[in-house]
N, C-alpha and C positions, 0 to 999 in steps of 0.2 A: 587499519587492518582489523578484521574480525578476530577477537581473542578467543582462545579455546575455553570452553566452559563445560563442566560435567555436573549434571544435576539429575535427581530422580524426578521424572515427570509426575504431575498430579492432575486431577480433574476438578472442575468447579462448576458453579452454576450462578446465574443471575436471579436475584430474589427480591421481591418487593413486599416486605412485611406490612407496610401501610395499606396494602390492597386486601389483606385477609384478617379475619378476627384473631385477636391476640391469643385466644384459647387454642388456636390451631398451630401456632408457631413451633411449639415443642415437638409436635408430631411431624411437621414438615422437616425440622432439623434432624430428627431421628431417621426419617426416611432417606434424607440426603446422605447421612453418614452410612446407612445400611447399604447403599448401592456403591459406596466407595468414593464419594466426593470429599474433597478436602477444603476447597475455597468457596466462599459465598460472597458475591458482590451485591452491595445494597446501597441505597441512599442517593443515587445520582439524580433522581428526579423528584426529590421530596421536599423542596424548599417551602412550599405552602404549608406543609405539615410541621416543618421545623421552625418556621417563623410565620404563623398565621396572620399576625399583625406586626407593624413596624416595631422592632425592639422586643417583641414578646416571643421569647425562645421556648420552645417545647421540645426538649431533647430527651426527656425521660423515656418516652416510648422507644426511641432509637437505642438508648442504652439497654433497655430491657431486651430488645431483639438481639443485640450483640451478646448480651449475657446468655440468652437461650442458645444461640449458635455456638458460642464458645463452650458452654457446658456440654454440648454434643460432640465436642472435639473438632469443630470446624473453625477455620481461619477466615477472618473478615477482610474483604476489600471494600473500603469505604469511599464512596464517590462524593466529590463536592457537587452541590446541587445547582451549579450555575447555568446549566443548559435550560433550566425551566424557571426563570424568575417569576414570582407570583404577581397576581393582578395588581395588588396594591402598590408594588414597586413600579410597575409599568405606568400606573396612573400618576405616580409622583414624577416620573421621568418620561413624558410622552415622546421626547426626542431620542430615546434609547433604541427605538425600533430601526432596523435597517431599511433602506430604500433600494429596490431592485433596479436593474439596468433600464427598465422601462419607466422608471420614475414613480413606481407604486410603493406606497408605504406598507410594509408587512405589519401584521397585527397579532394580538393575543388570541389564544385558543388552541395552540398546539405546543410546539417547543422550539428552541433555538431562536427565540424572538428577541434578539439583541444585536447591537452593532459593536464589533470588536474595537472600534475607535472611540467609543463613548467612555470618557474618563470617569464620569460620575458612576456609570454602571460598573466599571472596573473596580472602583473604590468600594461599591456595595458588595461585589464579589469578594474582595479582600476582607471585608468585615465579616461576612458569614463564614468564610473559610477559617478566619482567625478564631471565631467562636467555636467552630467545630473542632479545630485542632487543640484548643485549650481544654475542651471537655473530653475529647476522645483520643487525643494524641498518644496517651499511654495506656489505653484500655488493653487488657490482657488478650482479648480476641483479635485485636487489630494487627494486621500484618502489612498491608499495602494500602496506599492512597491512590485513588484514580481522580485525575483532574477533569472536571466537566464531563462531556460525553460527545464523541464524534464531531470534533471541530469541523465546521463548514458544511455539515450535512444539510440537505434541503436548499442548496445553493445560497448559503448564508455567509460565505467567506467575503464576498465582495459587497460593499455597500456604497451607494451613491448619494449619501446623506450629507447635510451641511457639516456635521461633525467629522465625517470621513474626509470631506473636502479640506477642512481646516488642517486636519492631521496630515493629509497628503502634501499640502503646500509646505508645511513645516519640514516634512521628510525630504522634499526636494531641495529646500533651502540648505539643509545640512549636507546633502549629497553633492551639490554643484557649487562651484566657486562663485558663480554669478549668473544672472539671468541670461547674459550674453553667452556664457558657456553652455547653458542648457539649450538655448536656441540653436547654437552651432551643432551640438552633438545629437540633438533630435532632428536636425535638418528642417527647422521651421521656416526657412526661406521658401520652401515648397508650399504653394497655395497660400502665401502670406499668413502663415500661422505664427509669426513671431510675437513674443510677449514683451511687455515693458517691465514687468515685475512678477515675482512669484505669486502675488495676490491676484494677478490676472488669470492664472491657470485654473481651468475647470476640470471636472472629471470626464474621462473619455467615453461618455455615453450620449445617446440622443443626438448624434451628429448626422447630418443629411447623408453623408457618404462615410466610407471607412475612416475612423479616427486615426491620427498619426500612430503608426505601430510602435515607435519608441515611447510615446506617451503611454500607450496601453501597457507596454512591457513594464515600465516603471510603476504603473499603478498595480500590476500584479505582484511585483516585488514588494511594494509597500504593503499590500494586503497580506501577503505572507508574513512580513515582519510584524504586523499587528497581531496575528495569531500567536507568533512566537512570544511577543511581549505579554499578551493576555495570559498565556500558560505560565510564563516565567514568574509573574506576580504571585500566582498560587503556589508554585513550587517553592519559592523563597519563603513563604509563610510556613508551609508544611515542614520544610527542612529545619527551620528555626524552632518551631513549637513541638515537633514530633520527630526528633532525631532518631536515626536507626531504622526507620521504616522506608521501604522502597516506594517510589512514586511511578505511576504508569499512566498512560493515556491510550484510549482505544481509537485507532485510525480506521479507515474504510478502504474498500477495494476500488480500483480504477478511479481513484480520486487524486487529482494533481493540482488543486487550487492553492496549496501552500507546500512549502518545502519540508518534508517529513524528517530529513536529516537535521535541519535547523531546530525543529521542535525536539527531536530525539536527543539532542545533545544535553538538554536540561533534565532528561528522564533517567531513571535507573532501568526501566523496562519499557519497551514499546509493545503494543498489542494491536490487534486489528479484529474486526468483526467479519467473520467468514460466513457468507451466505451463497454457497455454490449455485443453487438453483435460481434464486432471485437475481443474482448477478448475471447469470447466463441469459435470462429473459430480457434484461435491460441492455445487453450489449448490441451495438450496431455494427461492429467490425467483423462479425461472423455470419455465415449463411444460415438460412432457415433449416437447411439439411443438417448442418452441424448442431444446431439447437435441438432438432428432433432426435438426432443420434444420441445426444447426451442429456436428454430431457430430464431424466430422473437421477443423473449422476453428477452433472456439472462438468465444465470443461476440464480435461485432465491436467492442464498446466496453469490455469488461472489462480487456483488456491496456492499452489506451490510457489508461483511467482511472487505473490504477496508475502508468503512465509519468509522467503529469502530476502525480499525487500525490507521488511520491517525488522528482521533479524539484523540487517545491516545498519539500522538507524540508531542502535543503542548498544553497541559492543556485544552483540550476540545474545543478549538477554531479551527474550520476547515471549509473549503469550498469544493465544487466541482468546480474546475476552468474550466474544459471542460466537458460538458455533451453531449453525442452523440445525435444528433438531427434527424438523418436519416441514410441512407447507408454511410459507410465510404469507403476508397479507398485502405486500406493497408492490409486487411486480404486476405486469399486465396479465399474466397467467401464473398460477402458483401450484405446480405439480408437487407430488410427494416423492421423497427419496426412495430409491429401491431398497428393499431389505438389505441391511449390511452397510449402507453408505455412510451412516453416521459413525459407525465404527471405523470405516475406511478413512473418512476425513480426519478422525481423531488420530489415528495412527500415522497418517501422512504428516500431520502437523508435528507430532512427536519426532518423527524421522528427520524433520527439518530443524529440530532443536527446541521446540516449544517446551517451556517449563510447565505451563499449565494450559489445558484445553478446558474452557468454561462454556457451558451450554446456555443458550438463551431460549427460554427462561425456565424456571422451575415449574410453574403452573400457568396454563393458558388462561388469560384474563377473559371473563365473560362480558366485559364492558369496554367502552371507549374504542380508540382507533385501532388497537392491536388485538381485538377479540378474535380475529381469524388467524392469528399467528400461533402456531403450535408451540408447545413446551414439552418438558420431560413428562409432565403429567397433564391430564385433561382438565377442563374447567371444573369437573366434579371431583377432582383429586385422584382419579384412577390413573395408573401408569400408562403412558403412551409408549410406542415402539422404541423411541430413542432412549427411554429410561432403561430398557432391557439391554440395549446396545452399549450404553455408557457403563452399566454394571459389568458387562462382559469385558470392556476395555480395562476397567479397574482391576478385575481379576487377572487379566493377562499381564498387566504391568507388574503386579505383585508376583505372579508365577515366574516371570523372567528375571525378577530382581534387577530391574532395568535402570541403568543410568544413561541419560542422554548426553552424548558428547558431540559438541560442535566445534569445529576448528576451521582451518582455511581449506576451501575446496580447491580442486585443480583448475577450475574455470571461474572467471569473474565476468560479470556483465555490468558495464558502467551505465548508470542512470543519472541524468542531470535535469533538474527541474527547470532551470532557466532555458535550456534547449527545448524542453517540452512546451513551455509557454510561448517561445518563439515560433515553434511549428504550428501551434494552435492559432496564433495571431495572424500569421501569413502562411497558411498551408499550401497555397498555390494550386493544390488539387483538392477537391471537396473531400476525398476519402483518404487524404494523407493524415493518418492518426498516429502521433508519436508513440503512444502507449502500445498501439497495435503492432508497430514494427519492433518495439522492444519485446513484446510477447512472442512475435514470430521468431526472433533470434533465440529467445529463451526456450520456446517449445521445440525448435529444431535440435537444440543441444540436449534437451530432456529425452527426446525420442531416440537419441543415441546412447542413452543410459548415463549421461554426464550429470554430475552434481555441481551446482553453481553457488557462488556468493553474488549478491547484488551490492554494488558499492557506489559511492559518490564519485564525481569526476575528479576530485582532488585527493582521492585515496592513494596510498602507497600500493603499487601493483606488483612489487618485485617478487612476491611469493607465488604468484599465479603462473601456470604453464600456458594457459590460453586465455586471451582477453577479448571479449565481445564489446564493441562500441557501436550500438545500432543507430543512435540519434544524438550525436554531440555537435550541435550546430555552433555553439560558442565554446571555444577552447581557451580557458584561462591560462595564465602563466604557470600556475601550479599544476594544472592538468597536463599542459605541454611538457613540463619538466618530468612529471611522473611517467608519461607515455614515452618520452625520449630515453629515460633512464633504464626502463625495463628491456630486457632482451627476449621477453616472452613473445610468442606468436600472437599477433593482434589483428583483428579484422574490423574494419570500419564500414558502417552503413552509409547510404546516400545522405547528402547534405552536410556531411562532416566538415567542420571548419568554415561553414558558408556565411556566418554572421559575426559581427563584432558585438561587444558588450551592449551597444545601443541599437541592436537589430538593424544594422546597415551592412552592405556588402563590403568585404575587405578590399583594400586598394588593389591587391594582386589577385583578386578573385579567389574562389574556393580552390583548395581546402584551407585557405588562410594560413594560420600558423603551422598547420600540419604539413605544409609544403616542405618544411625542413626535414620531415620524416618520409614523405611520399612525393617523389618528383613528378607530379601531375598537375594539370590545370583544368578546371571545369569551365568550359567555354560557353555551354548552353545547357539549360535544363528544360524539361517538358513534363507536364502531368498528362496522364493517359486516362481516357474514359474507361469505365468498367467494361470488361470483355476484351480489351485490347492487350495483347501480350507480345513481347518481343522475345523470340526464341534465342536461347543462349546455350552454348555447350553445357549439358548437364541439367538444363531446366529453362527458366524464362524469367523475365522481369515484367512487372505491370505497375500501374498507378503512377510511377515516377521513373524517369530516365535522364541520365546525364551524358553529355558528349564530352569526352576527355581529350585533352592534348597530353601526350606522353612526352615528358621532358628527357627521359632516358629509357632505354630498353628494359622492360620488366623481366624478372626472373621467370614468371609464369603469367599467363593470361587466359581468360575465357572471353570469346568474342560473340557478338550477335551475328545473325545470319548475314548481315551486310558487311561484316568484317570489322566493325567498330568495337573497341574494347569495352567490356562491361565489368569483369572482375580481374584486377591486376595485382600481382604480388611483387614487392620489392623487399628482398631479404626476409625479415620477420614480420613484415606488415603487408596486409591485403586491403584493398579498397573495392567495394562493390558499388558501381555507379548506377544503381537502380533498386527498385523494391523487389527483392528476390522471392521467387515462389519456394514452396517447401522443398522441391527437388534440388534446386540450385543451392539453397542454404545447406541442405543435408550434404551435398557433394563437397561444398567448400569447407564446411566444418569437419566432415570426416577426414578429409585430407590434412587439415591443419591439426586436428587432434592426434592423428597418427604421427605427424611430423614432430609434435610436441611430446610424444610418448605418453599420451593420455588414452587408456583403453576405452574403446566404444563397444556397445552391445546391440545386437539386432533384437530389439524389444518387439514383441507382438503388438498388434493394434490395440490401443487403449491401456497398455501396461506401462507403468513408470517405475523407475528405480531411484531410491535415494540412499546414498551411503552415509551411515551413521556410526562414526567411529569404526569399531571392528565388526559392525553388522551391516547387512544389506536389507533394505526394506522395499519389497515389491508391492504395488497396489494395482488393482485391475479395474479401470473405469469402463471396460467393455461389458457388453451384455452376454458374452459367452466365455466359458472357461478357456484358459490358455496354458499351453505346455511350456515350461521354462527349463526343461532338462538341458537344452543346448547352452544355457547360461549358467545354471547352478552347478552342474557337473558333480564334483565330489564335496561340495560344501555341506556343512551340517545344517539341517533345518531346525530352527529354534521354535518357530510357531507357524502353523499352517500344515496342510496335508501334502504339499509339494511332491514332485515338481510341478503338479498342475495347480494353477491358481483359479478359483471360481470367479464368476461374476461378482463384483463388489467385494472381492476377497483381498486379504492381506497375507503376505508370506514374508517371514523374517528368517534370514540365514546368517551364518558366519561369513566373514569376508573371504574372498577367494585367495 
């Protein structure tokens, strides 16, 4: 359960003192403080400057930079530099590079050029982290440690190297009682895939046809565990040598290659890197029209979804470690934010409980890979637009004397990484994207003005009034117990309970263990080509449809035009046997919210609401102003001109 936390929000920035003459550091620090920044992240890419030759530590420059920042009243987030091992270390360990799914060895010349399974590299990381913690663990400016940077970025979670293979075989030998047990549970009798020993097992790539799905699933689980272990080694060192300092890692958006709940359990704070425009350009689950509509704003729900996800991975303590300040450099196209959007993104994060919103980066680099990536200041040091907006946010926080309060929301959305991996391994339909269906449920709730928590599948759900379960293919005993215990209204999406732990079909068919809660049986499934829609009362389903056998009469149901049931409700539980469109989801969730006593609101197009303790925060992703008088009514307006909210505007009121 997310615990209540009340903290005053702060702003920060990512800074690279090694990129700039030391004579400029004090001026940079003064400017940061002047615009209201409190935190500065440094060091996460600096290994070659910290240890230019093996065993030759040059830490004095880093200490001087921390002194400068601390003297300006700034607090330091110090990153461990393990995302960028230096060339000399790579030359010492040529087998530390990951090998991709196509069998190609990754190389030196950018970042994240390592294999999570390489024990020698892990030991080298432990060594440099130990040295840093011994030197800086009690520095007066140090507040937080960041481990590494963006685990798995650039498709580096999975490695198909010899060291990964050896580690995978050991992982399997610990999980399974015997090779006969593995053969049986993986179904290796199919296609004569049976093994005589664990040493016979290869990695699930470069096979002529689809690799065994159970094999692939265990490889994904293994790979996730390797990330957890890699992070845990660093966390253990930092806790021992630098007690009393929080530890954070910065996750990414729409990234599911490892289980963030598992990594988050070892952290004090989770954070993520929020790039609304870059992320929008890379998404394949939304239309070109949608991308054009929100070209300069970002999707109205994508950022909020990840705010709530990462808040849920570390007991409600979370940051935005990197907030997009302007055009980025890494998407296919890189538009600029509308005036006001950096302020809006900042306030939206705060409304979702962010302790810190940190902008990437202080000064745009005139060299190397990210020279086209905007910062708060331009390459010549002059302020860019985001600098002005960050300063405005800092003044507004101070004027409101604001404390961020996060507690338990009325609505929970259950997200399960094992189920996501299962969906991706066997989607059955090319466009069945498990994150997309989670976003669809989330967005439908947000459009109704609902605030949500995102929780793991084994979370205690008793405090929630409405529970959304979009994509829970595998139902563990603990998840079943939690779902059975709660009397809250619960809605399940398609494919729920359709797979066992080993990615096989349950003996009694779907919904598997959930049949104890839902008296239905899924007799057949079909994936639908783009453009095919099945009309249903209140909307339609597309992409995916299930044919149900109802084992008892439902309390309510919505049927397709041919009379077959699509959405059925038994007591407090509803099952949707297809991929619902926005209209159907809205209809179902509206009815359930009203039945649960959770108020909904008719938000104008592009407007979203997040309840923050005794305050309501409205943001407008639309390109036109919107009148909120039908929602605000007699509420006191704390910030904004209300009841009209402009394009890229923020409006804060007291609670109704």
